[in-house]
C-alpha positions as CSV (number, residue, x, y, z in Angstrom):
1,M,-5.3,-23.1,-9.8
2,T,-7.4,-21.3,-12.4
3,E,-5.6,-20.3,-15.5
4,I,-6.3,-17.0,-17.4
5,H,-9.1,-17.3,-20.0
6,S,-11.5,-14.8,-21.6
7,D,-14.6,-16.0,-19.7
8,Q,-12.8,-15.5,-16.4
9,R,-14.7,-13.3,-13.9
10,V,-12.3,-10.8,-12.3
11,A,-12.5,-8.4,-9.4
12,M,-9.8,-5.7,-8.7
13,L,-9.3,-4.3,-5.3
14,V,-7.0,-1.3,-5.1
15,D,-5.3,0.0,-1.9
16,A,-5.1,3.5,-3.3
17,Q,-3.1,4.9,-0.4
18,N,-0.5,2.2,-0.6
19,L,0.0,2.7,-4.3
20,Y,-0.1,6.5,-4.1
21,H,2.6,6.8,-1.4
22,T,4.8,4.2,-3.1
23,A,4.6,5.9,-6.5
24,Q,5.3,9.3,-4.9
25,S,8.2,8.1,-2.7
26,L,9.9,6.0,-5.4
27,H,9.1,8.0,-8.6
28,S,7.5,11.3,-7.6
29,R,4.7,10.4,-9.9
30,N,1.0,9.3,-9.8
31,I,-0.6,6.0,-10.7
32,D,-2.4,5.7,-14.0
33,Y,-5.6,4.0,-12.7
34,S,-7.0,3.6,-16.2
35,S,-4.0,1.6,-17.3
36,L,-4.0,-0.3,-14.0
37,L,-7.6,-1.4,-14.5
38,E,-7.1,-2.3,-18.2
39,K,-3.9,-4.3,-17.6
40,G,-5.3,-6.0,-14.5
41,V,-8.5,-7.2,-16.2
42,Q,-6.7,-8.3,-19.4
43,D,-9.8,-8.6,-21.6
44,R,-11.5,-10.8,-19.0
45,K,-14.9,-10.2,-17.6
46,L,-14.8,-7.5,-14.9
47,T,-17.1,-8.2,-12.0
48,R,-16.1,-5.4,-9.6
49,A,-13.4,-2.8,-9.4
50,I,-13.1,-1.1,-6.1
51,A,-10.7,1.6,-5.1
52,Y,-10.2,2.1,-1.3
53,V,-9.4,5.7,-0.6
54,I,-8.9,8.0,2.4
55,R,-10.5,11.4,2.8
56,A,-7.9,13.7,4.3
57,D,-9.5,17.1,3.3
58,S,-6.9,17.8,0.6
59,P,-8.2,20.2,-2.2
60,E,-7.7,17.7,-5.1
61,E,-9.2,14.6,-3.5
62,E,-12.8,14.9,-4.5
63,S,-11.8,15.3,-8.2
64,F,-9.6,12.3,-7.8
65,F,-12.5,10.3,-6.3
66,D,-14.7,11.4,-9.2
67,A,-12.0,10.4,-11.8
68,L,-11.8,6.9,-10.3
69,V,-15.5,6.5,-10.8
70,D,-15.3,7.8,-14.4
71,I,-12.5,5.2,-15.0
72,G,-14.8,2.4,-13.8
73,F,-14.0,2.0,-10.1
74,E,-16.4,1.9,-7.3
75,T,-14.9,4.0,-4.5
76,K,-15.0,3.2,-0.8
77,I,-14.1,6.3,1.2
78,K,-12.9,6.4,4.8
79,D,-12.1,9.5,6.7
80,I,-8.7,9.8,8.3
81,K,-8.7,9.6,12.1
82,T,-6.6,12.1,14.1
83,F,-5.8,11.0,17.6
84,A,-5.3,13.2,20.7
85,D,-1.5,12.9,20.4
86,G,-1.7,14.2,16.8
87,S,-1.0,10.9,15.1
88,K,-3.2,9.9,12.2
89,K,-4.5,6.6,11.0
90,A,-6.6,5.3,8.2
91,D,-6.3,2.0,6.4
92,W,-8.7,-0.4,4.6
93,D,-7.0,-3.8,5.4
94,V,-10.0,-5.3,7.1
95,G,-12.5,-3.8,4.6
96,M,-10.6,-5.0,1.6
97,S,-10.2,-8.5,3.1
98,L,-13.9,-8.8,3.9
99,D,-14.8,-7.6,0.4
100,A,-12.4,-10.2,-1.1
101,V,-13.8,-13.0,0.9
102,T,-17.4,-11.9,0.1
103,L,-16.6,-11.7,-3.6
104,A,-14.7,-15.1,-3.7
105,N,-17.8,-17.1,-4.7
106,H,-18.6,-14.8,-7.6
107,I,-15.2,-14.5,-9.2
108,D,-12.4,-16.7,-10.7
109,T,-9.6,-14.2,-10.1
110,L,-8.9,-11.4,-7.7
111,V,-6.4,-8.7,-8.7
112,L,-5.1,-7.2,-5.6
113,C,-3.2,-3.9,-6.0
114,T,-1.1,-3.3,-2.9
115,G,2.3,-4.2,-1.5
116,D,1.1,-4.7,2.0
117,G,2.3,-8.0,3.5
118,D,-0.8,-8.1,5.7
119,F,-2.7,-9.4,2.7
120,S,-0.5,-12.6,2.3
121,R,-2.9,-14.6,4.5
122,L,-5.8,-13.4,2.5
123,C,-4.1,-14.6,-0.7
124,S,-3.5,-18.0,0.8
125,H,-7.1,-18.3,1.9
126,L,-8.5,-17.3,-1.5
127,R,-6.2,-19.6,-3.4
128,H,-7.3,-22.4,-1.1
129,E,-10.9,-21.6,-2.1
130,G,-10.0,-21.9,-5.8
131,V,-9.6,-18.2,-6.6
132,R,-6.6,-17.1,-8.6
133,V,-4.8,-14.2,-6.9
134,E,-2.8,-11.7,-9.0
135,V,-0.9,-8.9,-7.2
136,M,0.1,-5.7,-8.9
137,A,2.4,-3.4,-6.9
138,F,5.9,-2.0,-6.8
139,E,8.2,-4.9,-6.1
140,S,10.8,-2.7,-4.2
141,S,8.1,-1.9,-1.6
142,T,6.1,-5.1,-1.7
143,A,6.4,-7.7,1.1
144,D,8.1,-10.9,0.0
145,E,5.4,-13.0,1.7
146,L,2.7,-11.3,-0.4
147,I,4.5,-12.0,-3.7
148,E,5.0,-15.6,-2.6
149,A,1.4,-16.0,-1.6
150,A,0.0,-14.9,-5.0
151,D,-0.4,-16.9,-8.2
152,S,1.3,-14.1,-10.1
153,F,3.0,-10.7,-9.4
154,L,3.3,-7.8,-11.8
155,D,5.9,-5.2,-10.8
156,L,4.4,-1.7,-11.6
157,G,7.9,-0.3,-11.3
158,E,9.2,-2.2,-14.3
159,R,6.6,-0.5,-16.6
160,H,6.7,3.2,-15.7
161,E,5.4,4.2,-19.1
162,T,2.3,2.1,-18.6
163,F,1.4,2.6,-14.9
164,L,2.7,6.1,-14.0
165,L,1.6,9.5,-15.0
């Protein structure tokens, strides 16, 4: 598998909803996306940084989306869907997976920021294709199969001072 080096081309895909809800439920704090991007890239060559977000019509969300862009993320926004029974759903699993597969020929490393075990098969596929996969998430809420499928795992929960606001 590809080792870390300064000429390495890196893409970072961030499941913002997953990180937000985990940071809130575990620590009642928000993610420091600037530090997340900086530590994820590690002085390598950033190819793309994409944050996948959900529009839920909350008052602060547009300023949050703008802040992500100012930090260096491209934002992909999906509206939350409300069903007849009142339940709500919005996730980016398929979109993130398609983007990762599309980017695979243009990068050496994918930094995946989520704890969602649904991405373990994606990690295995990318590694088979020669892409290094690094996962950054909170270990206490990250699926074991995702950690095992990645080349490396960084537990955001071990570094509150760096990754939480």
